N, C-alpha and C positions, 0 to 999 in steps of 0.2 A: 689288103692294107687300105687304110683310110688316109686321106690327104688332109693335113692340118692347114690352118690359115697361114702358117708360115711357109707353106709349100713343101714341107718335109713329110715323107710317108712314115707312118707308124702303125703298129698293130692295133686293131680296134679294141683289144682287151687290156690295154695298159692305160694308166692315167698318171698324172703328175700332181701330187699333193704337197701342200706346204708342211714341212717337218719342223720349222722353227728357224729363226735367224736368217731368213732368206733362202734356206736350203730346200731344194725341191727333190722329192723322192718318187721314183716310178713304182706304182703299185698295180697289180693285176686286178682288174674289176670287170667281172663278167658283163658283156654287152653295154658297157658304159662308154660315153663319149668323153673325150679329154676335157676337163674343166679348164676354165681360163685361170691363168696364174694370177695371184692376188696383186702382183706389182706391175704386170704387163697386160696390155689389152689383148694381145694375140695368144693363141694356144701355145703351150710350152711342152711339145712332145719329147719324150726321152729318146735318145738315139744310142743304140748299143755299139760298143767297140769290141768286136770278138777277138781281135788280136791281143788286146790288153786285158780282156775280161773286165770291162768297165763301161761306164756311160761317157759319151763324149760331151764336151761343153760347146754350146753354140752361141753365136751372136755376142762374142766378147764377154761371156760370163766368166767368173772366176770361182774356183773351189774355196769352200770355207776351211777345209782341213785336208792337207795333202801329205802330211808327215810320213804316214805309213807307206804311201805309194812312193814317195821319194826315197825312203829307206830301202824298199825293195829294189828300186832301180840302181841305187848305189851298190847294194850287195851283188846284183847281177854284173854290174860293171867291174867291180873288184874281182869277182870270180873269173870273168872273161880275161882280165889283165893277168891273173895268176896263171891261167891255162896257157896264155900266149908265152909268158915267161918260161914256163916249164917245157914247152915245145922246143924253144931255142937253147935252153941251158939245162943239161942233165944234172949239174950240181945243185941247181935251184930246186929240182924235184926232191933231191935228197934232204936239203935244208927244210923244205916245206913239210916233208914227211916227219922229220924230227921235231919241228914245231907242233905239228898236229898231234903226235904221239904224247909230247909233253903236256899239251893242253888237255888231251883226253885223260891223262893221268891225274892232272890237277882237278878236273871235273869229277872224276871218280873219288878222289880224296875228299872233296867238298861234299859229295853225295854221302859218303861214308859218315862224315862228321854230322851231317844233318840227320841221318838215320840214328846215330848214337844219341844225339840230342833229343830226338823224338822218343826214343826208348826211355831215356831218363825222365822226360816229362810225363810219359804214359804211366810210369811207376809211382808218380807223385799222387797222393790221395789228398786232393784239395779240401774235401769235406772234413777229413781228419785234422788238416792243418787249421782250417777255420774254427773247428771245435776246440782245438788246443789253444788257439789264440783267445777265444772267448773265455775259456777257463782261466787263462793267465790274467786277462783283464779283470775278471771277477775277483780273483785272488788279490790282485793289487788294490782294488777297491775295498775289499774286506780288510786288508792290512792298513790302509789309510784310515778307515773308520775306527779301527782298534787303537791306532796311534793317536787319533783325535780324541777318543774317549780316555785314553791314558793321560793325555795332556790336560783334559778338563778336570780330572780328579785331583 
């Protein structure tokens, strides 16, 4: 492990490169030293957070985009609350099973509708439709020309 100028140890095979909009991304680089960050004079080594399978932020930095991470945390919290409720209340277990089975049935119905829609669209011959439309347009032009000729006489 090499020691960066910020005093934080990091693997010698990683580097932090500017990805855009101030975002720094750790990239494996064989035998490369960490480059200096474009906005900071010190090295900016990535630090891993194995518990959350993520990179930690250091020195007061903020993430540009955390929506996905926040959504995952919210889902975990809701799942934990649901499990705690079910442990204390057997009727809640039955209610949740009923809700889950209804939701599953709705999902299966929607999936079946999508399959039917895809089958209908797969049976449509777009080339034939375009050809038929072209013929219709040509027929209309021909009729208009004939009507114009009749009016001219």
